[in-house]
C-alpha positions as CSV (number, residue, x, y, z in Angstrom):
1,X,47.3,-28.6,88.6
2,X,49.2,-31.9,88.1
3,X,51.6,-32.1,85.3
4,X,51.0,-34.7,82.6
5,X,52.7,-38.0,83.5
6,X,53.3,-37.0,87.1
7,X,52.2,-39.5,89.7
8,X,52.0,-37.0,92.5
9,X,52.4,-38.0,96.1
10,X,55.5,-38.1,98.3
11,X,58.9,-39.0,96.8
12,X,60.2,-42.5,97.5
13,X,62.7,-42.9,100.4
14,X,64.6,-45.3,98.2
15,X,67.8,-43.5,97.3
16,X,71.2,-44.9,96.3
17,X,72.4,-44.3,99.9
18,X,69.5,-46.3,101.4
19,X,70.0,-49.1,98.9
20,X,73.7,-49.3,99.7
21,X,73.1,-49.2,103.4
22,X,70.6,-52.1,103.0
23,X,73.1,-54.2,101.0
24,X,75.9,-53.5,103.5
25,X,73.7,-54.5,106.4
26,X,72.7,-57.7,104.8
27,X,76.3,-58.5,103.9
28,X,77.1,-57.8,107.6
29,X,74.7,-60.5,108.6
30,X,71.6,-58.5,109.7
31,X,68.1,-59.7,109.0
32,X,65.9,-57.8,106.6
33,X,64.2,-56.1,109.6
34,X,67.6,-55.2,111.1
35,X,68.9,-54.0,107.7
36,X,65.8,-51.8,107.3
37,X,66.2,-50.2,110.7
38,X,70.0,-49.7,110.1
39,X,69.2,-47.9,106.8
40,X,66.7,-45.6,108.5
41,X,63.5,-47.1,107.0
42,X,60.7,-49.2,108.4
43,X,60.6,-53.0,107.9
44,X,57.2,-52.6,106.4
45,X,58.5,-50.2,103.8
46,X,61.3,-52.6,102.8
47,X,58.8,-55.4,102.6
48,X,56.7,-53.4,100.2
49,X,59.7,-52.5,98.1
50,X,60.7,-56.1,97.8
51,X,57.2,-57.3,97.1
52,X,56.8,-54.7,94.3
53,X,60.3,-55.4,92.9
54,X,59.6,-59.2,92.8
55,X,56.4,-58.4,90.9
56,X,58.4,-56.6,88.3
57,X,58.3,-52.9,89.3
58,X,61.4,-51.4,87.7
59,X,61.9,-48.9,90.5
60,X,62.5,-51.7,93.0
61,X,63.9,-54.6,90.9
62,X,67.5,-53.6,91.3
63,X,67.1,-53.5,95.1
64,X,65.7,-57.1,95.0
65,X,68.7,-58.3,93.0
66,X,71.2,-56.4,95.1
67,X,69.9,-57.9,98.3
68,X,69.7,-61.3,96.8
69,X,73.4,-61.1,95.9
70,X,74.3,-59.7,99.3
71,X,72.6,-62.6,101.0
72,X,74.4,-65.0,98.7
73,X,77.8,-63.5,99.4
74,X,77.1,-63.6,103.2
75,X,76.2,-67.3,102.9
76,X,79.4,-68.0,100.9
77,X,81.5,-66.4,103.6
78,X,79.7,-68.5,106.3
79,X,80.3,-71.7,104.3
80,X,84.0,-70.8,103.9
81,X,84.3,-70.4,107.7
82,X,82.7,-73.7,108.3
83,X,85.0,-75.5,105.8
84,X,88.1,-74.0,107.3
85,X,87.3,-75.2,110.8
């Protein structure tokens, strides 16, 4: 019997460790697909998490923001390198 309020199903693979691995990979210049593989998840899974987070799902919203900031910091580093040359 299912407990009241329980969604059931398999637990999410999104853990703090996976989220941090994704952010580090993006900061390191990997694509979303490469970051997903480096974090041990499939690119399709990451795409679903991002889509759901952008749609407002509170489970995935922090991941969307974290990856957005990681991409921005990577872009800032690239621009700094170009300006210094």
